[in-house]
N, C-alpha and C positions, 0 to 999 in steps of 0.2 A: 683330304677330300671329305672323309667322314666327319671330321671335326666341324666342317662347315654346316653340316646338317644339324648337329646338336647345338652349335652356336646360334644358328638361326631359329631353331625351335625354342631355345630359351628366351629369345627376343619375342617370338610370337606369344609365349606364355605370359611374359612380363607385360607386354602391350595389351593383352586381353584383360589382364587383371586391372591395369591402369584405366582401361576404358570402362570397366565395371565400376571403379571407384568414381570416375567422372560422371557416369550415368546416375549413380546414387546421389551425388552432389546436386545435379540438375533436377532430380526428382524431388529434392527437398529445398528448392528455392524459396518456397513459401511456408516452410515448417517453422513454427515458433520456437526460438531458442536453439535452432539446429546449428551445429558447428561442422563446417565442411572438413573433408580429409584431403591431404596432399600426399602424393606418392613420391617415394625416393628409390632410385635405382642404384645398384652397386654391381661392379664387375666381379666375375669369378677369377680365380687364380689362373695365371698364364702358363703355357707350356714353353719350356726353354729348349731351344735347338742349338746344337753345337756347344763348344766350350771356349773359354778365353775370349780373345778379342773378336772371334768370329761367331760368338753366340748370338742368339736372338730370341725373342719371345712372341708367342702367338696367343692372343686371348682366347678363352674358352666360353665367352658369352656373358650374359647378365644373370646375376644372382636373383634369389627370391625377393619379390617386391616388399618394401616396407611402407607403412602408411603412418602419418602423423596427423592428429586432429588439430585444426586451427581454432585455438581458444581465444581468438581476439574478440573484442567487443562488437556485438551486433548492433544495428541501428535500433534505437528505441522509438516506438510509434505510440502516440497518445490514443488510447481507445475510449477513455472515460468509463470503462467497465469498472463497476464498483469492486469486484473481486479479481481484477487483473493486476498483475505485478511483474516487474522486470528487475533483473539484477544489473546494476551499473558498476562494472569493475569485476573484481575476483569473487569467486564463491558460487555455491549452488544452493537451490532450495532442497530441503530434505523431505523425502516421502517414504512411506512404507507400503510394501505390497500386502494387501489384506489376505491374500491366499497363502503366501510363504512367510509373511512377517519379516521379510528381508528389507533392510534399509537401502534405499536407492537415492540417486541425486539427479537433479534436472535443472535446466535453465528456463523451462517452460512454466510461466506463471499464470496460465489460464485456469483459475481455480473456480470452484462452485460449491454451494452449500447443499447438503442432502436434506431430506425432510426431517431428520432427527438432529439437524444442526451441525453435522460433521463437515469439516472442510476437506474437499478432495480435489484432485486434479481432474482434468476433463476426461481422463481415461480410467478413473476410479481408484487411483492410489491415495492413501491417507496422508494429508499434509502434517508435517511435524512442527512443533513449536511449543509455546507455553500458553496455557489458558489463564486468564486473569482471576484473581481472588479478591472480591470487593473492589474491583477497578484497578488493581495493582498487578503487574506482571513481574514475576521473578525469573529473569533470564539467566540466572546462575544455577537454577534447578535442572533436574533432568527433563529432557524433551519428551513429548508424547503427542497423541492425536489431539488436534485442536477441535474443540467442541464449543459451538456458540449456543448459549441459552436462549434459543429463539422464542420459547414460550414463557420466558421469565417476565416478571413484573418489577419495575423499579419502584421503590416505595415513594409515597408522597412526601413533600417537604413543606412544613408550615412556614409561612412568611415570617421573616425575622426583621427585615428592613424594607422600607419603601421610600420613594421620593418622586418628585415631578417638578419640572420647570414651570413656574407660575408667575404671571404678571397680573397685578391688580391695578385697575384704571385710576391714575392720580386725579383725573378730572371728574370722577364720580361725585355726586351730591349726596350727602348724608340724608337718608330717608327715602331717596329715590330707588327705583329698581336697579339702576346700575351700581348701586352701593352694596349689592349683595351678589356674590358669585360662588358657584359650587363646582367642585372638582371630583369626579368619580375615580376611585382607585380600586382595582380588583386585586384581592389577596386570597390566599389559600389557608385552610386550617390543617390540622395534623392528619386528617383523613383524606386530604386532597380535594375537598369540596371548596368551590370558589365563593367568595362573598364580595359584594360591592360596597366598599366604604365611601362615604361622601364627606369631603372636607368643605365646609361652608365658611366663607369670609364675609364679614359685614363691617362696613366702615362706620366708625362711631365718632371720629373727629378727624381733622386734617392729619394726614400721615399716620393714622391709627386705625387698625382693623382688628376686630375680634374674630377668632376662628373656633370652630367646633368640628369634631370628627364623629360621625354617627354610623350605625349599622341598621339595616331594616329590621323591624320588630319581628318579622316572620323567621328571621335567621336565629332567633333566640328562644330559649324556653320561656314559659310564662313567668313574668317577673323580672326578666333580663333587662339590663340597662342599655338603651340604645345610644346614648351619648358616651363615647369612649374617651374623649380628650377635649379640653377647652383651653383657651389662652388668648393672649393679646400680641399683636405684632406692631411694631412702630418702625417708620422709615425716616431716613435723613432727607435733606433737601435735594439730593441727587437721585432719589429713588431707591437707594440701597437699603437692605434690611439692617436695622439698628438693633432691635431686640426682638427675639432672643439673639444674643451675640454668638459669633462663630465658636467661642469658647465654651458656650453652654452645651449641655448634653442634648441629644436629639429628643424630640417630643415623644413621650411614651404613650402609645395607644394600647390599651389593655382590653382584650376581648375575653369575656367569661360567660358561661352558661349557654353555649351554642346548642341549638335544638337537635343537631345530628349526633350529639354526644362527643364531639371532638374535644381534645384537651384545651384548657385555657391557654391563651398565649399573649405575649406582649410584643408589639411591633414598634420598632424604632423608626420614627418619621424624620429623615434627614433633611434639614433646611439648608444645608451647605454641602458642596461636593468635596472631594478628597483634597482639593487645593485650598479650601477654605473660602471659596467664592459662593455667594448666596444663590440659592436656587429660586428664591422668591424675591420679586422686585415690584416696584410701584412707578410705572412710567405712564406717560400720557398716551396710552394705547388702550384699545378695548381689552378688557380682562380676558385672559386665555391661558391655556396650559399646553405643554408638549412633553414628550419623552417620559411618560410615566414608567417607573421601574419598581420592581419588587423581586425578592429572591426565592419565592415559594413556587411550587408547581404541584400538579396532580400526579397521581400514579400513572405509569405508562408502560406499554409493551413494546417490544422490539419491532420496528417497522422496516429497518434495513441495516445491512452490515457492509462496511467497505474497508479496503486496505489503504492506509495512508503511507506517506513516505517513511521509511525506516522499518516498514513491516508490521506496524501496529494495526490491529483489527479494531475498528471503532464501530459500536452499535449506536444507532439513532432510535430514540423511543418516541412514542406517539405524543408525549408531552413536550417534545422539542429538546429534551436533554440528550446528551451523548456520554458514552462511557467506553473505556478501553476494555475489551473483552478477551484479548489474546495478542500474541506476537509470533511472527514467522521465525523459525530457526534457519540459520544458514551454515553450510559446511565449507570449511577452508581445506583445500587439498593441495599440497605442494607440488605434486606431479600428476596433474589431471590427465596427461596423455596415457597414463596406465589404466584409466577407467575403461570398462567394457560396455558397449552399447547393447541394451537388452530390449530395445523397441519401446514404443509409446513415449519417445522423447526422454527415456530414463537411462541412467548410467549406473553401472555396478562396480564396486571396488574389486580389483584383482589381487593376486598374491603379491604383486610388486607395488601396490598402492601404499603410499605413506600414511602415517596415522592421520585420521580425520579429526579436525578441531571443530566442534560445534559452538556456535555463539550467535549473537544478534548482529544485525547489520552494522557496519562500520567498526567491528571489533574483530579481534583474532585474525587479521588479514583479510576480512571480508569487505566487499564493496557495499554500496548503498542499495536499498530496495526502493524503487520508484513505483508508487501506487498509480493505478489507472493507466498503465502502459504495458506493452509487451515488447520483447526483444526479437528482432528479425533474424533471419538466417544469415550466416556469414558466407554462404555460397554466392559467388558473383557470376552472373550469366556470361559476361564477355570473357572472363578468365577461363571458365569451364569449357566454353566452345573453342577457345584457342587451344587448350590442352587436348580436347577431343580430336581436333584436326592433326595436332602434332603426333598423337598416338596412332592415329589412323595411317598416317604416312610412314611412320616407323614400322607398323605392321606390314604395310605393303612392300616396304624395302626388305624386310626379313623374309617374306614370302618369295621375293624375287631371288634372294640368295639361294633358297632351297631349290627353286626352279633351275637356276644356273648350275648349281652343283649337280643336280640330277642329270642335266644335259651333258655335262662334262663326264660324268660317270658312265653314261650311256655310250658316249663316243669312245671311252676307254675300253669298254666291253667289246664294242664293235672292232677295235684294233685287233683284239684276240680272236674274235670269231667274225671274220669279215663276211 
């Protein structure tokens, strides 16, 4: 009779704990990167009655509740947040608590930049990884706090090559206005200042055009030469550029004596693309140009930072250039169920946690990092409500056992003391 009390009491204790676990799962239905827990029950040793063939066993109840974390993949939701990231597959983001300097792990990729350019979680932990040096990340080096040079300036680059798709009107008449056509092309000097060069084409005979490239006199020091390059182009009967030939070197455009003191430079004007096709043609269409290109740019400052697939942090500058400024580290842990939850979506290694391997995405057993996305909770509402009802009924049944045992005990006492 007394065993019934202790057996039922063990069930009440286990069901109460199971309801607590379920309540926590339900509370974190919307928590980013949350991994739900599932409970496991185990029975206690049984009491043996009698001996031999007439022996029997009576169970003594349920043992202490065990929980396991469900580390299955959560649903990835595209947020388009520049600093949002999600792990697809195995692995954890690595963070450090700024107060204790303890290394922690998380699946929550809701990151943000502080005013000094440090990458942190939404709750203030320092995100670990590798900061780039001259645009290059060494993922084999030690990890550390990721700091973005938000106030840095990317240096200017002087234009080295330029090109444009140009058509010259084959029906133009020598000496008329349509026999002269000008194309402006913007280039940059070594200090990042822009200059507008003008390529002027003048028809001198059938299928023959002279060209010159000039720069405004105001861009040059006194005595500077405004004409930078000259030459002649000829076309075949199909309107294709005949000379200069595709085997000839690009037209050399030399700029010297700039008024702003920038270095002298030589620009290669490509008349053919990488496949050898001419960029300059002569067809019976109004002269025109399209797709002007050049490889120079002004100096620029960081305007935004985003996380791309693979965990690379890419900075965009005011001059339109982009550069890799860092990379997120990931932790591969063979027995993640040994990790301890310490709040703020962070996990801490325990004494039974296996050695942690740090590396980049898609290495050392790690999965992929998906930029602009977040991982949802693995807690399923329908499953948790089903479990909640099951544990509630089990609790009610165990309480009924105690009530029944109490009634029987009272009746027994009444037999002795009527």
